[in-house]
PDB file as gemmi writes it, atoms N, CA and C in Angstrom:
CRYST1    1.000    1.000    1.000  90.00  90.00  90.00 P 1                      
ATOM      1  N   MET A   1      14.964 -46.150  80.742  1.00  0.00           N  
ATOM      2  CA  MET A   1      15.928 -47.219  80.780  1.00  0.00           C  
ATOM      3  C   MET A   1      15.204 -48.518  81.066  1.00  0.00           C  
ATOM      4  N   ALA A   2      15.440 -49.522  80.287  1.00  0.00           N  
ATOM      5  CA  ALA A   2      14.775 -50.817  80.439  1.00  0.00           C  
ATOM      6  C   ALA A   2      15.440 -51.623  81.541  1.00  0.00           C  
ATOM      7  N   LEU A   3      14.649 -52.473  82.167  1.00  0.00           N  
ATOM      8  CA  LEU A   3      15.184 -53.373  83.180  1.00  0.00           C  
ATOM      9  C   LEU A   3      15.923 -54.524  82.513  1.00  0.00           C  
ATOM     10  N   ALA A   4      17.045 -54.901  83.075  1.00  0.00           N  
ATOM     11  CA  ALA A   4      17.760 -56.082  82.589  1.00  0.00           C  
ATOM     12  C   ALA A   4      16.946 -57.313  82.964  1.00  0.00           C  
ATOM     13  N   LYS A   5      17.048 -58.367  82.175  1.00  0.00           N  
ATOM     14  CA  LYS A   5      16.297 -59.586  82.482  1.00  0.00           C  
ATOM     15  C   LYS A   5      16.877 -60.305  83.696  1.00  0.00           C  
ATOM     16  N   LYS A   6      18.198 -60.262  83.844  1.00  0.00           N  
ATOM     17  CA  LYS A   6      18.842 -60.963  84.956  1.00  0.00           C  
ATOM     18  C   LYS A   6      18.415 -60.345  86.286  1.00  0.00           C  
ATOM     19  N   GLY A   7      17.920 -61.179  87.171  1.00  0.00           N  
ATOM     20  CA  GLY A   7      17.517 -60.718  88.495  1.00  0.00           C  
ATOM     21  C   GLY A   7      16.113 -60.158  88.581  1.00  0.00           C  
ATOM     22  N   THR A   8      15.369 -60.162  87.468  1.00  0.00           N  
ATOM     23  CA  THR A   8      14.002 -59.658  87.500  1.00  0.00           C  
ATOM     24  C   THR A   8      13.012 -60.808  87.368  1.00  0.00           C  
ATOM     25  N   ARG A   9      11.757 -60.520  87.637  1.00  0.00           N  
ATOM     26  CA  ARG A   9      10.706 -61.528  87.535  1.00  0.00           C  
ATOM     27  C   ARG A   9       9.583 -60.978  86.669  1.00  0.00           C  
ATOM     28  N   LEU A  10       8.752 -61.872  86.180  1.00  0.00           N  
ATOM     29  CA  LEU A  10       7.595 -61.484  85.374  1.00  0.00           C  
ATOM     30  C   LEU A  10       6.307 -61.738  86.146  1.00  0.00           C  
ATOM     31  N   ILE A  11       5.315 -60.884  85.913  1.00  0.00           N  
ATOM     32  CA  ILE A  11       3.973 -61.086  86.446  1.00  0.00           C  
ATOM     33  C   ILE A  11       2.999 -60.626  85.364  1.00  0.00           C  
ATOM     34  N   LYS A  12       1.882 -61.321  85.246  1.00  0.00           N  
ATOM     35  CA  LYS A  12       0.847 -60.934  84.281  1.00  0.00           C  
ATOM     36  C   LYS A  12      -0.343 -60.387  85.062  1.00  0.00           C  
ATOM     37  N   VAL A  13      -0.770 -59.156  84.722  1.00  0.00           N  
ATOM     38  CA  VAL A  13      -1.903 -58.497  85.360  1.00  0.00           C  
ATOM     39  C   VAL A  13      -2.866 -58.081  84.261  1.00  0.00           C  
ATOM     40  N   ASP A  14      -4.081 -58.568  84.319  1.00  0.00           N  
ATOM     41  CA  ASP A  14      -5.108 -58.238  83.320  1.00  0.00           C  
ATOM     42  C   ASP A  14      -4.600 -58.463  81.901  1.00  0.00           C  
ATOM     43  N   GLY A  15      -3.893 -59.555  81.682  1.00  0.00           N  
ATOM     44  CA  GLY A  15      -3.438 -59.937  80.354  1.00  0.00           C  
ATOM     45  C   GLY A  15      -2.168 -59.246  79.869  1.00  0.00           C  
ATOM     46  N   VAL A  16      -1.572 -58.371  80.685  1.00  0.00           N  
ATOM     47  CA  VAL A  16      -0.351 -57.657  80.302  1.00  0.00           C  
ATOM     48  C   VAL A  16       0.795 -58.154  81.175  1.00  0.00           C  
ATOM     49  N   GLU A  17       1.945 -58.470  80.531  1.00  0.00           N  
ATOM     50  CA  GLU A  17       3.113 -58.913  81.288  1.00  0.00           C  
ATOM     51  C   GLU A  17       3.935 -57.710  81.738  1.00  0.00           C  
ATOM     52  N   TYR A  18       4.386 -57.772  83.007  1.00  0.00           N  
ATOM     53  CA  TYR A  18       5.249 -56.750  83.579  1.00  0.00           C  
ATOM     54  C   TYR A  18       6.516 -57.425  84.097  1.00  0.00           C  
ATOM     55  N   ARG A  19       7.646 -56.770  83.946  1.00  0.00           N  
ATOM     56  CA  ARG A  19       8.909 -57.230  84.527  1.00  0.00           C  
ATOM     57  C   ARG A  19       9.149 -56.363  85.757  1.00  0.00           C  
ATOM     58  N   TRP A  20       9.573 -56.974  86.868  1.00  0.00           N  
ATOM     59  CA  TRP A  20       9.758 -56.224  88.103  1.00  0.00           C  
ATOM     60  C   TRP A  20      10.980 -56.712  88.860  1.00  0.00           C  
ATOM     61  N   VAL A  21      11.472 -55.838  89.721  1.00  0.00           N  
ATOM     62  CA  VAL A  21      12.615 -56.149  90.562  1.00  0.00           C  
ATOM     63  C   VAL A  21      12.506 -55.345  91.855  1.00  0.00           C  
ATOM     64  N   VAL A  22      12.990 -55.912  92.930  1.00  0.00           N  
ATOM     65  CA  VAL A  22      13.027 -55.238  94.226  1.00  0.00           C  
ATOM     66  C   VAL A  22      14.376 -54.551  94.369  1.00  0.00           C  
ATOM     67  N   GLN A  23      14.365 -53.321  94.841  1.00  0.00           N  
ATOM     68  CA  GLN A  23      15.599 -52.606  95.142  1.00  0.00           C  
ATOM     69  C   GLN A  23      15.706 -52.498  96.658  1.00  0.00           C  
ATOM     70  N   PRO A  24      16.381 -53.449  97.310  1.00  0.00           N  
ATOM     71  CA  PRO A  24      16.410 -53.502  98.772  1.00  0.00           C  
ATOM     72  C   PRO A  24      17.210 -52.383  99.428  1.00  0.00           C  
ATOM     73  N   ASP A  25      17.947 -51.580  98.655  1.00  0.00           N  
ATOM     74  CA  ASP A  25      18.746 -50.514  99.249  1.00  0.00           C  
ATOM     75  C   ASP A  25      17.959 -49.237  99.484  1.00  0.00           C  
ATOM     76  N   ASP A  26      16.673 -49.237  99.188  1.00  0.00           N  
ATOM     77  CA  ASP A  26      15.821 -48.072  99.399  1.00  0.00           C  
ATOM     78  C   ASP A  26      15.394 -48.047 100.863  1.00  0.00           C  
ATOM     79  N   GLU A  27      15.855 -47.086 101.622  1.00  0.00           N  
ATOM     80  CA  GLU A  27      15.540 -47.023 103.047  1.00  0.00           C  
ATOM     81  C   GLU A  27      14.671 -45.822 103.353  1.00  0.00           C  
ATOM     82  N   PRO A  28      13.682 -45.891 104.245  1.00  0.00           N  
ATOM     83  CA  PRO A  28      13.243 -47.145 104.871  1.00  0.00           C  
ATOM     84  C   PRO A  28      12.361 -47.934 103.911  1.00  0.00           C  
ATOM     85  N   GLY A  29      12.327 -49.203 104.066  1.00  0.00           N  
ATOM     86  CA  GLY A  29      11.502 -50.067 103.233  1.00  0.00           C  
ATOM     87  C   GLY A  29      12.256 -50.581 102.028  1.00  0.00           C  
ATOM     88  N   MET A  30      11.530 -50.824 100.957  1.00  0.00           N  
ATOM     89  CA  MET A  30      12.153 -51.283  99.725  1.00  0.00           C  
ATOM     90  C   MET A  30      11.363 -50.764  98.538  1.00  0.00           C  
ATOM     91  N   ALA A  31      12.048 -50.573  97.440  1.00  0.00           N  
ATOM     92  CA  ALA A  31      11.408 -50.079  96.224  1.00  0.00           C  
ATOM     93  C   ALA A  31      11.179 -51.235  95.272  1.00  0.00           C  
ATOM     94  N   VAL A  32      10.129 -51.129  94.489  1.00  0.00           N  
ATOM     95  CA  VAL A  32       9.853 -52.093  93.431  1.00  0.00           C  
ATOM     96  C   VAL A  32       9.847 -51.308  92.122  1.00  0.00           C  
ATOM     97  N   VAL A  33      10.651 -51.742  91.175  1.00  0.00           N  
ATOM     98  CA  VAL A  33      10.672 -51.124  89.854  1.00  0.00           C  
ATOM     99  C   VAL A  33       9.898 -52.032  88.921  1.00  0.00           C  
ATOM    100  N   VAL A  34       8.913 -51.468  88.222  1.00  0.00           N  
ATOM    101  CA  VAL A  34       8.051 -52.256  87.346  1.00  0.00           C  
ATOM    102  C   VAL A  34       8.151 -51.698  85.931  1.00  0.00           C  
ATOM    103  N   GLU A  35       8.223 -52.608  84.972  1.00  0.00           N  
ATOM    104  CA  GLU A  35       8.285 -52.222  83.563  1.00  0.00           C  
ATOM    105  C   GLU A  35       7.296 -53.086  82.795  1.00  0.00           C  
ATOM    106  N   CYS A  36       6.552 -52.463  81.901  1.00  0.00           N  
ATOM    107  CA  CYS A  36       5.597 -53.211  81.095  1.00  0.00           C  
ATOM    108  C   CYS A  36       6.339 -54.089  80.109  1.00  0.00           C  
ATOM    109  N   GLN A  37       5.919 -55.320  79.941  1.00  0.00           N  
ATOM    110  CA  GLN A  37       6.491 -56.285  78.990  1.00  0.00           C  
ATOM    111  C   GLN A  37       5.397 -56.753  78.054  1.00  0.00           C  
ATOM    112  N   GLY A  38       4.990 -56.299  77.066  1.00  0.00           N  
ATOM    113  CA  GLY A  38       3.976 -56.901  76.169  1.00  0.00           C  
ATOM    114  C   GLY A  38       3.777 -58.333  76.697  1.00  0.00           C  
ATOM    115  N   ASN A  39      11.535 -63.558  97.163  1.00  0.00           N  
ATOM    116  CA  ASN A  39      10.182 -63.754  97.233  1.00  0.00           C  
ATOM    117  C   ASN A  39       9.582 -63.208  98.506  1.00  0.00           C  
ATOM    118  N   ILE A  40      10.074 -61.973  98.362  1.00  0.00           N  
ATOM    119  CA  ILE A  40       9.616 -61.177  99.499  1.00  0.00           C  
ATOM    120  C   ILE A  40       8.323 -60.470  99.144  1.00  0.00           C  
ATOM    121  N   ILE A  41       8.233 -60.071  97.931  1.00  0.00           N  
ATOM    122  CA  ILE A  41       7.029 -59.413  97.479  1.00  0.00           C  
ATOM    123  C   ILE A  41       6.164 -60.447  96.777  1.00  0.00           C  
ATOM    124  N   SER A  42       4.982 -60.618  97.286  1.00  0.00           N  
ATOM    125  CA  SER A  42       4.095 -61.633  96.730  1.00  0.00           C  
ATOM    126  C   SER A  42       3.457 -61.123  95.439  1.00  0.00           C  
ATOM    127  N   PRO A  43       3.031 -62.018  94.578  1.00  0.00           N  
ATOM    128  CA  PRO A  43       2.313 -61.597  93.377  1.00  0.00           C  
ATOM    129  C   PRO A  43       1.065 -60.776  93.699  1.00  0.00           C  
ATOM    130  N   TRP A  44       0.404 -61.072  94.806  1.00  0.00           N  
ATOM    131  CA  TRP A  44      -0.779 -60.315  95.208  1.00  0.00           C  
ATOM    132  C   TRP A  44      -0.425 -58.855  95.469  1.00  0.00           C  
ATOM    133  N   LEU A  45       0.659 -58.615  96.194  1.00  0.00           N  
ATOM    134  CA  LEU A  45       1.074 -57.256  96.524  1.00  0.00           C  
ATOM    135  C   LEU A  45       1.538 -56.514  95.269  1.00  0.00           C  
ATOM    136  N   LEU A  46       2.265 -57.191  94.432  1.00  0.00           N  
ATOM    137  CA  LEU A  46       2.727 -56.576  93.194  1.00  0.00           C  
ATOM    138  C   LEU A  46       1.553 -56.225  92.283  1.00  0.00           C  
ATOM    139  N   ARG A  47       0.570 -57.103  92.194  1.00  0.00           N  
ATOM    140  CA  ARG A  47      -0.633 -56.821  91.394  1.00  0.00           C  
ATOM    141  C   ARG A  47      -1.339 -55.590  91.927  1.00  0.00           C  
ATOM    142  N   LYS A  48      -1.457 -55.485  93.242  1.00  0.00           N  
ATOM    143  CA  LYS A  48      -2.096 -54.328  93.860  1.00  0.00           C  
ATOM    144  C   LYS A  48      -1.328 -53.043  93.523  1.00  0.00           C  
ATOM    145  N   ALA A  49      -0.012 -53.101  93.539  1.00  0.00           N  
ATOM    146  CA  ALA A  49       0.811 -51.932  93.212  1.00  0.00           C  
ATOM    147  C   ALA A  49       0.624 -51.516  91.751  1.00  0.00           C  
ATOM    148  N   ILE A  50       0.621 -52.481  90.841  1.00  0.00           N  
ATOM    149  CA  ILE A  50       0.454 -52.170  89.420  1.00  0.00           C  
ATOM    150  C   ILE A  50      -0.920 -51.552  89.165  1.00  0.00           C  
ATOM    151  N   LEU A  51      -1.964 -52.131  89.728  1.00  0.00           N  
ATOM    152  CA  LEU A  51      -3.310 -51.592  89.536  1.00  0.00           C  
ATOM    153  C   LEU A  51      -3.434 -50.191  90.134  1.00  0.00           C  
ATOM    154  N   TYR A  52      -2.798 -49.953  91.289  1.00  0.00           N  
ATOM    155  CA  TYR A  52      -2.816 -48.628  91.907  1.00  0.00           C  
ATOM    156  C   TYR A  52      -2.117 -47.611  90.999  1.00  0.00           C  
ATOM    157  N   ALA A  53      -0.943 -47.974  90.478  1.00  0.00           N  
ATOM    158  CA  ALA A  53      -0.192 -47.064  89.605  1.00  0.00           C  
ATOM    159  C   ALA A  53      -0.994 -46.725  88.350  1.00  0.00           C  
ATOM    160  N   ILE A  54      -1.640 -47.719  87.760  1.00  0.00           N  
ATOM    161  CA  ILE A  54      -2.481 -47.471  86.584  1.00  0.00           C  
ATOM    162  C   ILE A  54      -3.619 -46.518  86.950  1.00  0.00           C  
ATOM    163  N   ASP A  55      -4.224 -46.724  88.110  1.00  0.00           N  
ATOM    164  CA  ASP A  55      -5.303 -45.865  88.581  1.00  0.00           C  
ATOM    165  C   ASP A  55      -4.828 -44.424  88.800  1.00  0.00           C  
ATOM    166  N   GLN A  56      -3.535 -44.259  89.147  1.00  0.00           N  
ATOM    167  CA  GLN A  56      -2.960 -42.934  89.384  1.00  0.00           C  
ATOM    168  C   GLN A  56      -2.458 -42.269  88.101  1.00  0.00           C  
ATOM    169  N   GLY A  57      -2.655 -42.932  86.950  1.00  0.00           N  
ATOM    170  CA  GLY A  57      -2.298 -42.319  85.685  1.00  0.00           C  
ATOM    171  C   GLY A  57      -1.079 -42.905  85.003  1.00  0.00           C  
ATOM    172  N   TRP A  58      -0.473 -43.940  85.592  1.00  0.00           N  
ATOM    173  CA  TRP A  58       0.686 -44.567  84.950  1.00  0.00           C  
ATOM    174  C   TRP A  58       0.236 -45.265  83.679  1.00  0.00           C  
ATOM    175  N   ASN A  59       0.913 -44.954  82.587  1.00  0.00           N  
ATOM    176  CA  ASN A  59       0.654 -45.649  81.329  1.00  0.00           C  
ATOM    177  C   ASN A  59       1.895 -46.490  81.044  1.00  0.00           C  
ATOM    178  N   PRO A  60       1.822 -47.791  81.226  1.00  0.00           N  
ATOM    179  CA  PRO A  60       3.004 -48.636  81.103  1.00  0.00           C  
ATOM    180  C   PRO A  60       3.580 -48.714  79.698  1.00  0.00           C  
ATOM    181  N   LYS A  61       2.859 -48.205  78.723  1.00  0.00           N  
ATOM    182  CA  LYS A  61       3.344 -48.279  77.349  1.00  0.00           C  
ATOM    183  C   LYS A  61       3.944 -46.954  76.874  1.00  0.00           C  
ATOM    184  N   GLN A  62       4.024 -45.978  77.764  1.00  0.00           N  
ATOM    185  CA  GLN A  62       4.601 -44.684  77.405  1.00  0.00           C  
ATOM    186  C   GLN A  62       5.622 -44.268  78.455  1.00  0.00           C  
ATOM    187  N   ARG A  63       6.610 -43.502  77.999  1.00  0.00           N  
ATOM    188  CA  ARG A  63       7.576 -42.936  78.949  1.00  0.00           C  
ATOM    189  C   ARG A  63       6.872 -41.844  79.731  1.00  0.00           C  
ATOM    190  N   GLY A  64       7.261 -41.671  80.968  1.00  0.00           N  
ATOM    191  CA  GLY A  64       6.652 -40.627  81.774  1.00  0.00           C  
ATOM    192  C   GLY A  64       7.324 -40.534  83.121  1.00  0.00           C  
ATOM    193  N   GLN A  65       6.781 -39.683  83.964  1.00  0.00           N  
ATOM    194  CA  GLN A  65       7.324 -39.502  85.297  1.00  0.00           C  
ATOM    195  C   GLN A  65       7.066 -40.732  86.164  1.00  0.00           C  
ATOM    196  N   GLN A  66       7.923 -40.883  87.168  1.00  0.00           N  
ATOM    197  CA  GLN A  66       7.745 -41.962  88.130  1.00  0.00           C  
ATOM    198  C   GLN A  66       6.513 -41.689  88.982  1.00  0.00           C  
ATOM    199  N   ILE A  67       5.857 -42.740  89.391  1.00  0.00           N  
ATOM    200  CA  ILE A  67       4.800 -42.649  90.390  1.00  0.00           C  
ATOM    201  C   ILE A  67       5.381 -43.318  91.627  1.00  0.00           C  
ATOM    202  N   VAL A  68       5.530 -42.549  92.689  1.00  0.00           N  
ATOM    203  CA  VAL A  68       6.187 -43.050  93.894  1.00  0.00           C  
ATOM    204  C   VAL A  68       5.158 -43.191  95.002  1.00  0.00           C  
ATOM    205  N   PHE A  69       5.123 -44.370  95.604  1.00  0.00           N  
ATOM    206  CA  PHE A  69       4.263 -44.618  96.755  1.00  0.00           C  
ATOM    207  C   PHE A  69       4.869 -45.755  97.561  1.00  0.00           C  
ATOM    208  N   ARG A  70       4.406 -45.911  98.773  1.00  0.00           N  
ATOM    209  CA  ARG A  70       4.907 -46.963  99.656  1.00  0.00           C  
ATOM    210  C   ARG A  70       3.743 -47.755 100.223  1.00  0.00           C  
ATOM    211  N   PHE A  71       4.017 -49.003 100.503  1.00  0.00           N  
ATOM    212  CA  PHE A  71       3.055 -49.830 101.227  1.00  0.00           C  
ATOM    213  C   PHE A  71       3.385 -49.760 102.705  1.00  0.00           C  
ATOM    214  N   GLU A  72       2.372 -49.610 103.510  1.00  0.00           N  
ATOM    215  CA  GLU A  72       2.498 -49.763 104.960  1.00  0.00           C  
ATOM    216  C   GLU A  72       1.545 -50.881 105.322  1.00  0.00           C  
ATOM    217  N   GLY A  73       2.095 -52.046 105.588  1.00  0.00           N  
ATOM    218  CA  GLY A  73       1.272 -53.239 105.722  1.00  0.00           C  
ATOM    219  C   GLY A  73       0.727 -53.560 104.351  1.00  0.00           C  
ATOM    220  N   ASP A  74      -0.590 -53.600 104.220  1.00  0.00           N  
ATOM    221  CA  ASP A  74      -1.167 -53.825 102.894  1.00  0.00           C  
ATOM    222  C   ASP A  74      -1.875 -52.567 102.369  1.00  0.00           C  
ATOM    223  N   HIS A  75      -1.591 -51.401 103.005  1.00  0.00           N  
ATOM    224  CA  HIS A  75      -2.185 -50.129 102.579  1.00  0.00           C  
ATOM    225  C   HIS A  75      -1.131 -49.321 101.827  1.00  0.00           C  
ATOM    226  N   ILE A  76      -1.576 -48.605 100.825  1.00  0.00           N  
ATOM    227  CA  ILE A  76      -0.683 -47.751 100.053  1.00  0.00           C  
ATOM    228  C   ILE A  76      -0.650 -46.358 100.659  1.00  0.00           C  
ATOM    229  N   LYS A  77       0.567 -45.847 100.837  1.00  0.00           N  
ATOM    230  CA  LYS A  77       0.751 -44.489 101.356  1.00  0.00           C  
ATOM    231  C   LYS A  77       1.504 -43.706 100.288  1.00  0.00           C  
ATOM    232  N   GLU A  78       0.901 -42.605  99.818  1.00  0.00           N  
ATOM    233  CA  GLU A  78       1.566 -41.793  98.805  1.00  0.00           C  
ATOM    234  C   GLU A  78       2.680 -41.000  99.448  1.00  0.00           C  
ATOM    235  N   LYS A  79       3.737 -40.751  98.650  1.00  0.00           N  
ATOM    236  CA  LYS A  79       4.862 -39.950  99.140  1.00  0.00           C  
ATOM    237  C   LYS A  79       4.565 -38.491  98.991  1.00  0.00           C  
TER     238      LYS A  79                                                      
END                                                                             
């Protein structure tokens, strides 16, 4: 399912545009949904999350399983 444009933001990481949105109802913490696109969460943190997901096998140009992880401070904790 694609993200709606309303309420989302764009970020470019390594030349690729991603659309993202925060889901504040995810407790504890908050979830970030990211979708490849040919201000609580900073661009730095979002970039780190995208690069981590790619490193874990996420291919933003293909459908696949979710990669779920959480940030604790500026460290990533896998679920």
